[in-house]
MARKOLBA-651217 format. One record per atom (N, C-alpha, C): x negated, y, z negated. Coordinates in pm, whole numbers, padded with zeros to 5 digits, always signed. Each point is the difference from the previous one (the first is absolute). Example, Ala and Ser with C-alpha at 12.3 -4.5 7.8 and 13.67 -1.06 7.14 Angstrom:
% MARKOLBA-651217
-01319-00569-00780/+00089+00119+00000/-00090+00120+00000/+00035+00105+00072/-00082+00119-00006/+00077+00109-00073/
//
This chain:
% MARKOLBA-651217
-01939+01295-02429/-00060+00101-00152/-00056+00107+00024/+00037+00031-00133/-00039+00207+00029/-00138-00013-00055/-00096+00104+00061/-00102+00025-00107/-00060+00024-00055/-00108+00078-00139/+00020+00037-00096/+00071+00117+00030/+00011+00059+00084/-00080+00200+00021/+00187+00013+00020/+00034-00060+00132/+00160-00023-00017/+00069+00008-00110/-00050-00117-00081/+00058-00019-00133/+00000+00126-00086/-00103+00104-00045/-00009+00086-00031/+00064+00095+00025/-00005+00068+00132/+00095+00053+00068/+00135-00039-00007/+00082-00098-00015/+00168-00021-00015/-00094+00046-00157/+00009-00070-00137/-00007+00032-00142/-00011+00167+00012/-00066+00071+00063/+00011+00132-00011/+00147+00072+00047/+00026-00064+00110/+00097+00079+00073/+00090-00058-00078/+00066-00080-00087/+00064-00056-00087/-00020+00083-00149/-00090+00029-00042/-00015+00090-00126/+00009+00102+00032/+00040+00074+00126/+00049+00133+00063/+00133+00013+00016/+00088-00079-00017/+00108-00062+00045/+00032+00066+00140/-00064-00029+00100/-00029-00031+00130/+00078-00108+00063/+00098+00035+00106/+00047-00121+00073/-00135-00039+00115/+00048-00077+00024/-00087-00057+00087/+00014+00122+00142/+00113+00010+00020/+00039+00101+00105/-00066+00131+00016/+00028+00047-00186/-00094+00150-00010/-00134-00002+00026/-00080-00142-00041/-00164-00016+00019/-00016+00012+00131/+00061-00070+00078/-00004+00074+00129/+00022+00075+00116/+00120+00029-00040/+00017+00194+00000/-00120+00114-00027/-00081-00056-00081/-00073+00112-00054/-00102-00043+00054/-00032-00106+00022/-00171-00056+00066/+00044+00001+00103/+00104+00019+00109/+00028+00068+00115/-00025-00106+00134/+00061-00176-00109/+00002-00101+00084/+00204-00015+00031/-00032-00148+00067/+00150-00023-00025/-00007-00134-00078/+00170+00009-00061/-00010-00076-00133/-00025-00209+00071/+00021-00040+00057/-00060-00145+00025/-00159+00011+00004/-00045+00084+00010/-00165+00035+00044/-00032-00025-00152/+00042+00127-00083/-00012-00043-00126/+00048-00129-00059/+00079-00052-00013/+00067-00109-00027/-00097-00103+00006/-00020-00055+00133/-00132-00032+00011/-00145-00040-00039/-00035+00174-00041/-00087-00020-00026/+00001-00008-00211/+00165+00024-00025/-00043-00047-00186/+00015-00147+00024/+00084-00083+00094/+00002-00116+00022/-00102-00101+00023/-00167+00056+00094/-00104-00037+00045/+00052-00061+00107/+00106-00007+00079/-00031-00027+00119/-00035+00055+00102/-00042+00134-00031/-00110+00046+00111/-00118+00066-00056/-00106-00012-00019/-00118+00016-00051/+00032+00203-00022/-00039+00060-00054/+00022+00126+00034/-00166+00078+00036/+00030+00072+00097/-00139+00104+00060/-00041+00123-00120/-00117+00015+00011/-00027+00094-00099/+00100+00142+00017/+00038-00010+00149/+00061+00183+00008/+00172-00033-00068/+00015-00102-00045/+00104-00027-00037/+00030-00013-00149/-00123-00021-00064/-00080-00028-00111/+00009+00142-00045/-00087+00076+00038/-00003+00150-00075/+00107+00064-00025/+00095-00023+00134/+00111+00107-00029/+00077-00087-00065/+00015-00108-00036/+00113-00072-00111/-00087+00056-00107/-00144+00012-00064/-00018+00026-00103/-00008+00196-00008/-00039+00079+00075/+00031+00142-00035/+00185+00005+00048/+00141-00047+00024/+00089-00055-00033/+00047-00007-00165/-00139-00079-00038/+00078-00050-00102/-00087+00137-00150/-00073+00047+00104/-00084+00078-00104/-00147-00098-00113/-00054-00080+00111/-00051-00066-00068/-00140+00013+00080/-00088-00010-00111/-00142-00030+00063/-00085-00154+00049/-00115+00029+00074/-00068-00131-00019/-00025-00042-00132/-00036+00059-00106/-00050-00011-00138/+00094-00066-00095/+00143+00084+00051/+00144-00080-00028/+00000-00138+00045/+00014-00040+00134/+00037-00107+00034/-00144-00087-00086/-00101+00052+00062/-00089-00100-00081/+00016-00098-00169/-00008+00156-00039/+00046-00013-00118/+00135-00115-00051/+00104+00030+00082/+00098-00115-00026/-00055-00105+00058/-00041-00025+00066/-00091-00127+00046/-00089-00117-00113/-00072+00152-00117/-00091-00085-00050/+00140-00012-00113/+00104+00032-00011/+00115+00027-00103/-00046+00025-00117/-00053+00100+00027/-00040+00126-00146/+00038+00074+00033/+00114+00052-00107/+00118+00073-00007/-00049+00139-00009/-00149+00082-00091/+00017+00129+00013/-00172-00039-00001/-00039+00108+00071/-00172+00057-00078/-00022+00091+00022/-00073+00060-00161/-00068+00183+00001/-00054+00027+00086/-00033+00069+00029/-00105+00124+00026/-00177-00071+00004/-00011-00040-00121/-00126-00068-00023/+00007-00160+00123/+00110-00109-00028/-00029-00101+00077/-00029+00069+00194/+00059+00098-00006/+00003+00052+00196/-00111-00022-00029/-00048+00108-00131/-00224+00018+00097/-00002-00098-00053/-00099-00027-00107/-00030-00172+00027/+00063-00072+00105/+00079-00016+00033/-00009-00117+00147/-00078+00072+00137/-00016+00190-00067/-00061+00037+00189/-00090-00011-00008/-00038-00007-00088/-00162-00043-00023/-00094-00130+00057/+00115-00105+00008/-00043-00092+00124/+00003+00042+00117/+00104+00071+00023/+00024+00026+00177/-00083+00022+00093/+00020-00053+00120/-00096+00042+00111/+00062+00195+00038/-00104+00049-00002/-00021+00168+00015/+00153+00040+00055/-00018-00066+00138/+00189+00024+00111/+00074-00035-00110/+00031-00070-00075/+00092-00061-00064/+00054+00105-00118/-00140+00033-00096/-00009+00108-00044/+00118+00126+00066/-00028+00044+00074/+00007+00110+00038/+00128+00011+00063/+00047-00083+00057/+00174-00062+00042/+00108+00002-00187/-00132-00023-00090/+00094-00064-00134/-00036+00201-00060/-00057+00045+00014/+00002+00157-00092/+00107+00103+00094/-00010-00090+00134/+00098+00132+00098/+00098-00048+00009/+00090-00132-00087/+00084-00053+00010/+00033+00064-00128/-00062-00004-00091/+00056+00054-00201/-00003+00172+00071/-00066+00049+00026/-00008+00134+00043/+00169+00066+00126/+00017-00061+00053/+00147-00026+00002/+00104-00045-00061/-00059-00029-00047/+00180-00057-00088/-00017+00118-00150/-00111+00052-00010/+00002+00077-00115/+00068+00142+00084/-00049+00055+00115/+00071+00121+00049/+00156-00054-00047/+00046-00124+00057/+00126-00039+00077/+00056+00035-00151/-00037-00097-00113/+00073+00083-00161/-00047+00135-00018/-00072+00093+00044/-00037+00116-00060/+00151+00050+00090/+00017-00005+00144/+00090+00083+00010/+00105-00040+00006/+00055-00099-00072/+00121-00101-00067/+00004+00070-00124/-00089+00056-00096/-00009+00069-00092/+00047+00132-00003/-00025+00079+00098/+00011+00117+00057/+00166+00044+00051/+00070-00134+00071/+00121+00018+00016/+00069-00050-00123/-00007-00062-00048/+00061+00000-00177/+00001+00064-00073/-00126+00088+00036/-00036+00154-00129/+00125+00085+00046/-00001-00013+00143/+00073+00137+00063/+00144-00072+00004/+00074-00076-00054/+00151-00103+00017/-00012+00055-00126/-00048+00015-00110/+00008+00000-00130/+00030+00167-00077/-00093+00069+00091/-00005+00157-00031/+00164+00056+00062/
//
């Protein structure tokens, strides 16, 4: 039986219309390794988790929200939740948010250049 995080990764893969092969290739692992992770026949290593969520353009926050079955979160939800986090965890949350913002800012710049 697959663990909840593997199920979340599988669901996101399917939602994005990716095959197991495509995700495995994008994450730099063999098809068999990914299939075992998705089926729950092997434990996922942290390094595999990191490469898979990166390949799916997910953050740890996305995974956490999916685990809690929260469809969407507002900026206010995140700010309220951040108040109860340990300082080191809050630092990583802010860092992740800033990285996502920068990624989207670059994408907006690219989109604007393409439309011109």
